[in-house]
N, C-alpha and C positions, 0 to 999 in steps of 0.2 A: 608328866607324872613321875614320881620317884620309883626306884626299884623296890620290890617287896620280897621278903623271905618267908617261905611257907614250909610246912612239913609234908612230905609225900605220903599219900594214903597207903601206898604199897610198901615201900622200903623203909619208911619212917625217918628218912634222912632229910636234912634241910636242903632246899633248893631256892634259887633266886629267879624271880620274874623280873626281867630287865625293863628299864623304863621305856626302851624303844619297842618292846613287845605290845604295850598297852594300846598303841594306836592301831595296830593290826587287829587286835581283839575287838576293838571298837568298830573298826571297818567291817569285820565279819559278823558283828553283833553276837559274840559269844563271850562267856565269862572267862576269866583267867583260869588256867588249869590247876588241878589239885593233885596231880601226879607229876613227879619230876621228869625231866626230859628223857632220861634213860629208861624209866619204867614206861613212859609213853611209847618209846621206840620198841621196847620188847612187846608191848601190847599189839602194835601194828605188825611186827615181824611174825607174830604167832599166826597170822593169816597168810603168810608167804611160804608155801611149801614148794620148793623147786625140785627136789631130788627124789622124794618118795613117790614113785610112780607105780601104778597098778593096772593090770589088764582087766577090762570089763567091757560091757556092751552099752551102746547108745540106747536110751530109754524109748526111742521111737522106731528107729530103723534096724536096731539090733546089730549094727556094724561093730566089730571089735575095735576098741579104743585103748590107748595108753593114757590113763587119766591120773591126775594128782589126787583124785578122790577114791577111796576104797569103796567096794560094793557093799555098803552098810546101810542101805535103806534110802539114801538120798539119790534121786534121779539125776543123771547127767545126759546131756544131748551133745551130739557132734555139732560142728559149726554149721553144716548145711541144715540140719534139722532145727537148731536153735534159731537160725535166721529165717527159716521157712514159715509157711502158714499152716502146717499140719498139726498145730496144737493151740489150745486156748490159753493165752498168757494171763487172762483175767480169771481163770478157773478158781484160784484160791484167794480171790479178793476178799478182804476182811473188814467188817464193821469195827470201828474203834470201840474198845471197851474202856470207858473212862475210869473204871474202878481198878484197872491193872496198869502197872508201869508200861509205857510204850515199848521199851526194849524187850520185855517179856513177850509181847504180841509180835514184835518183829522177829524174834527168835523162832517162834512157831511158824511164821511164814517162810523164813529161811529154810527150814527143814521140810517144807511141803513143796516149794516151787522148784522146778528143774533149773539146772545151772549149766553153764558151758563146762565141758570136761577138762579144758586146759586154758591157761592164759596164752592167747596167740592173736596176732593182729597183722593185717595187710596180706601180702602174698607170701605164703609159707609152703615150700615145696620139699617133699621127701624129708620131713623133719618130725616124724611121728614120735621118735624117742627123744623128745626134748620138752621144754616147758618155758613159758614166757618168751616165745620166739616171735620176732617181728621182722617181716620182709626179708626172709632168709631162705637159703636153699642148702640142702644136705647138711643140716645141723644135727649131729648125732650125740645124744646124751650131753646136751648143752643147754644152759639155762640163763634167762635174762640176756639174750643176745639180739642185736639189732643190725640189720643190713649186712649179714655175713653169708659166706658161702664156703662149703667144704671145711667145716670146723668140727672138732670132736672134743668132748670132755672139757668144755670151757664154761665159764660163768662170768657175767658182767662184762662181756666182750662185744665191742661194736665195730662195724665197718672193717671186718677182717676176713682174710682168705687163707685157706690151706694151713690151718693152725690147730694145734693140739694142746691140751693140758695148760690152758692159760686162764688168768683170773684178773678181773678189774683192769682191762687194758683195751686200747683202741688202735685201729689202723695198723694191724699186724698182717704180715704176709710171710708164709713159709716159716713160721716160728713154733716153738714149744716152750712151755714153762716160762712164759712172760707174766710178770706180776706187777701191777701198778705201773705199767709202761705204755708207751705209744710210739707209732711210726717206726717200728723195727722190721727188718727184713732178714730172713734166713738166720735168725739168732735164737739161742737156746739157753735157758736159765738166766734170764735177765730180770733184775729187780730194780724198780724205780729208775729205769733207763729209757732214753728217748732218741729216736732217729739214728739207731745203730744198725750196722750191716755186717753179716758174716762173723758173728761174735758169740762167745760162750762165757757164762758165769761172770756177769758184770753187775755191779751195784752203783747206782747214781752216776751213770755215764751218759753223755750226750754227744751226738754227732760223731760217733766213733766207728771205725771199720777194721775188721780183723784184729780184735782185741780179746783178751782172755784172762780170767782170774784176776780182775782188777777192779778198782773202785775210784770214784771221784775224778774220772777222766773227762776232758773236753777236747773235741776236735783232734782226736788222736788216731793213729794207724799203726798196726804191728806192735802192740804193747802187750807184754806177757808178765803177769804179776807186777804190774805198774812199772815195768822196765821197758824202755824203747829198744826194739830189736830190728835187725834187717828183715826183709821179707823171708829170706831163706831160714834165718835163725828162728823166726816166729813159727813158721810152718813145721819145723823140726820139733820145737818145744810142744806144740799142740799135738803133734803125732805121738809123742812119748806119753801123753796122758792116756792114750788108748780109750778115747771116749766112745768108741764103738762097742766096748765091753761094759757090762754092768758093774764089774769090780772097778774098772777105771773111772767110770762116770761117778760112782759113789765116793771114790777117793777124792776126786776133784770137787764134789759137792761138799765134803767135809772141809777141804781147804778153803772153799768159797765161804763157808759159814764163819770161819775165823777171819777172813778178809772183811766180810760184812760187819762183824762185831767190832773190829778195830778201825773201821773207816770213820770219816767225819759224817755225821748225820745232821742234815738240815732239820730244824725244829718241826717243819711241816712240808709236805709236797704240794706247794701252791705255785702255779705257773700262770703267767699272763693274767693275773686276777687282782682286783682292787678291793681293799677293805674286807679281807676274808680271814676267818679262823676256822680250823677244822683240818681235814687232810684229803689229799688227792682232789684238788680243786683246779679246774682248767678253764681259762677264758671266761671267767664269771666275775661278778662284782656284788658287794654288799651281801656276803655270805657269813653266817654266824653259827658256830658249833655244828657244822654239817660236813658230810663226807660223800665223796664220789659225785661231785657237781661239775657239770661241763656244758659246753656249747652255748655260751652267752646267757647263762642263767643269771637271774637278778633278784635280790631281796629274798634270800632263802635262809631259813633259820630252823635249827633242830631237825634236819632232814637228811635223806640219803638217796643216792642214785637218782639224781634230778638232771634231766637233759633238756636244755632249751626251754626253760620255764621261768615264770616270774611270780613274785608274791606267793611264796610257798612256805608254809609253817607246819612243822610236825607231820611230815608226809614222807613216804618212801615210794620210789619207783614211779616217776612221772616222765613221760615223753611228750613234751609240748603241753603246757597248761598254764593257767593263771588263776589267782585267788583260790587257793586250795589249802584247807586246814584239816588236820587230823584224818588223813586218808591213807590208805595203803593200795598200791597198784592203781593209782588214779587214771592210768592209761593215757591215751593221746587226745589232743584237742579238747581238753577238759577246761571248764570255766566255772568258777564259783561253786565249789563242792565242799561239803562239810561232813566228816565222819562217814565217808562212802568208800566203796571197794569195787574196783574194776567196772567203772561206768564209762564205756567207750563214747567218745564224741558227744558228750552230754554236758548240760549246763544247769545251774541252779538246782543241784541235787543234794539232798541231805539224808543221811542214814539210809542209803540205798546201795544195793549190791547187784552186780552182773547185769547192768542195764546198758542199752545201746541206742544212740540217737534219741535220747530222751531229754526233757527239760521240765523243771518245776515239779519234781517228785519228792515225796518225803516218806521214808520207811517202806520203800518198794524193792522188789526182788525180781530179777529176770524179765524185765519189760523191754520192749522195742518200740521206738517211734511213739512214745506215750508222753502225755503232758497232763499236769494237774491231777496227779494220782497220789493217794495216801493208802498205805498197806495194800497196794495194787487195785484199789477201788477208784473208779473215775469220779471226779468232781467237776463242777463248773469252776471257772476262774475265781469268781467271787467266793464260792463255798470253800475252795482250796485255801485262799488267802486267809480267810477268817479261821478256818479249822487249824491250819498250821500255827497261827499265832496262839491259839488255845493249847495246842499240843506242846509247844515249847514251854509254856508256863507249867503244864502238867508234869513235864520232866523235872522241874524243880520241886513242885509240890509233892509229887509221888515218884521219887527216883527209884531206879533199879538198884538193888543191893545184892551183891554176889555172895558166895558161900563164906567168904572171909569178911563180910560186912563192909566191903569197899563200895562206896556210893558213886553212881554214875548219873550225872545230870546232863542237861542239854549242852552240847559242845564236846563231851567226852566220846572217845572212840569205843567200840564194842568191848564188853567185859572179856577178860582172859578166857573164861570158861566157855564162851560162845564159839571159839574157834573149832572148826571141824578137824583140825590136825593136832597131833601131839607136839608138845614143845620140841621133842627130839626129832621131829620131821621137818622143822622149819628153819629159816635163817636166824631165828632167835638163838638157836643152839650155836650157830656159827660165831656170833659176836658176843653172846652172853652165856657161856657154857654153864650148864647145870646138870647134875646127875638126877636120876629118877626121884630119889627121896627129896632132894632140894626143891625140885619142880613141884612135886605134889604138896609139900609143906606150904608152898606159896599159892596153892590153888590153881596151878597151871595144868592143863591137860597133858597127858603122857600116853603114848601108844606103845604097847609092847611089840617088839620086833616079831614079824611073822617068821615061822620056821621055814628055812630054805631047804629044799630037797634037791639041790643040784647034784648031778652025778659027776663028781670031780674026777678028772682023768689025769691031772698032772699037778704036782706040788710046785709052787713057784721056785722053790730052792733047786728044782731039777731042770729049770729052763737053761738053755744054752747061754753062756756068758757073753759071747759075741754075736752081734746081729748077722755076721757073716756065716755063722753056723746054723742059722734058722732056716728051715725049709717050709714049704707051704702046708705041711701037715699040722703046723701049729694052729691053723685056722679051725681045726676040728677038735681042739683040746678045750676042756673046761678047767680053768686054772684056779687053784685054791688061793684065797687071799690070806696072808699071815695074820691079819687082825681078827679073823674068825668071827665076824658078826658083831664086833664092838659097836654098841649103839652110839657112843660119843663120836664115832666117825661115820655113822649111817652105813657101816660096812655091809656090802652085799654078799659076803662070804666067798664068792667066786666071780670070775669074769672070763670073757673071751677076747681074743684078738680078732679084729675084723679086717677084711682085705685092704681097704683104703688106709687103715692104720699101719698095717705091715708094710705097705708100699712106702709110706712116709718114713718109717724107721730105716728101711733099706736105702732110700734116696738120701737121707740125711746122715746115715751111718751112726744111728743111735740105738742103744740096746732096748730090748723088750722091758716093759714095766713089770714089777713084782707084786704090786698092790692093785686092788680094784679102783675104778675111777673115783668113787666117793672118798676112799681113804687118801688118794692122791690129792683130791681137793682140800681135805683137811690138813694135809702136809703143807700145801701152798698157803693156807690161812695162817700158819705159824709165822710167816714172813710179814704178815700184816698186823700192825698194832691195833689194840682194841679201839672201838668207837667211843673213846672217853678222852677228855682233855684235862691236862694237869697244868697247874701254874708252876713254872720252874725257871731257873736262871741259866744263862749260857755257860757252858763248861769250858770255854776257851780261856787258856792261860798264856797265850802267845803275846809277849810284850811288843812285838813288832806290829801289832794291830792297834797301837795307840790307845790302849785302855788300861795300861798299868799291868799289874800281875794277873788280874782276873777280870774278865768282862762282867759288868753288872747288869746287862740287859736282861729283861724278863719277857716271857712269852707264854702262850698257851700251846701245849704240845701233847701228842699221843704217847710220848715217852714218859713213863712214870719217873718220879724223882729218884727212885732207888735203882733205876736201870743203869747198867755199866757203860753204855755207849757214850761217845763224845757227841753231845748235842749242841749245835751252834745256832746262834741267832742269825738273822738274815745278813747283817753287816759282816760278822766274822766269817760266815760261810762264803760270802762273796769274795772277801779278801783272800781266803785260803784256797778255795776251790776254783773260782772263776778267774 
């Protein structure tokens, strides 16, 4: 089938449905989308609140929880209670009202049925102050982390140890401020760098040791500002930076930003992957317009944060799964899911949320070990099959229309307005920033920031410059964040230094931070390009690359055409850097 151009219901911009997409839609028995890929991604991201956490109680045992849900009428259960037999999961089972859109009825059920207080999976130890934590220990204020231990203030980090303040990185140890990087050890402020040891402030460096303030290095040692030095010269140069002081660290960061801007930038960070477009794609194949894809994932399109999964379209946050369409946080060991959210180890699930070990459910919420249910009501296999067929047709005949008259038929993810979170509480804000008025004009929910009543005891400007000057009394201070509650940064207004963190700074000879963890996260996000691809040409003009005055190669990249960086195609990058 040929590609088709449509107009997005939401942003009113043209978008293309590629010819290769139609076979997947046919396989999943869903119609082609009427929202563009970016608006579909925003819609899913609106259900992904990582950082806005609240203290409240379990609805059954009254245990105090740190939950992603405010105490606003919706019941949440701790893991033990949710998995236990102390409640009737079918209490809110609902008869289908054929006169009403199915999504309206599902929304009512969502707001009645208890849900798990946080996203977490596997063995999670001493990680209450985290969210989306999988098989990890001592994960503090960290989000979307898998198989980690002793990490703090991280997001999108997997298989890492003893690491602070890092983002979208894997297999780190003894690191801080690693961004879009992997397999680094004892290295700090590394961007798009891999397999580096004992290094500082590197961009696009691989297999380097004892290197600092450099870019585009391969297999180097004792390099400072891209100049090869002796061991003694290198150590003296790094010592003069005074990285143990905040003033010295910030000065080095400013110099690094200039180095980063002037470096050669590969059109995309795609490694050991075949037939891939997007960014930060590792060891995967047949990936199209997707981001953060890893661990042998295959046939992934319009998706993000996919780990070891296959046949994934329009989905975010999957750890092992297959045949998944228009889902958010599809969780692990998932199979054949459509428009579902956080359904653990479940298969053949459609329009279902917060379910575990279930199969063949449609429009269900908060079920365990259930099969052949619709709106949480039990059916026989024959009744279920017949009713689901009728329901799907009813979603075309009587679709849900939201406050902006956007129409949702079978195959569409949940309406923007259904999300229990404000746009400003979710990862939608991270990748598609909007202010309050812009979000409300589009009909997206927005939550006003709660007033914080922290008793601030120290202004960040009054912190010691050098880590050598910091004593243990800092652990008793409540430090004011300079951003003073800015909602575009989800600023918490104040923060504390905890013992393990102070120990890390002392061991690594690094200064105390001046901003709260959320504001530091948004600073790291500035080093990541938007989840948007542009068509542009290679900017290489080096005649020794055998392409005349200017390379004519074209590609899809996250670097907008008006960006000033030197962005090279694969061939020119290989010639110049490798």
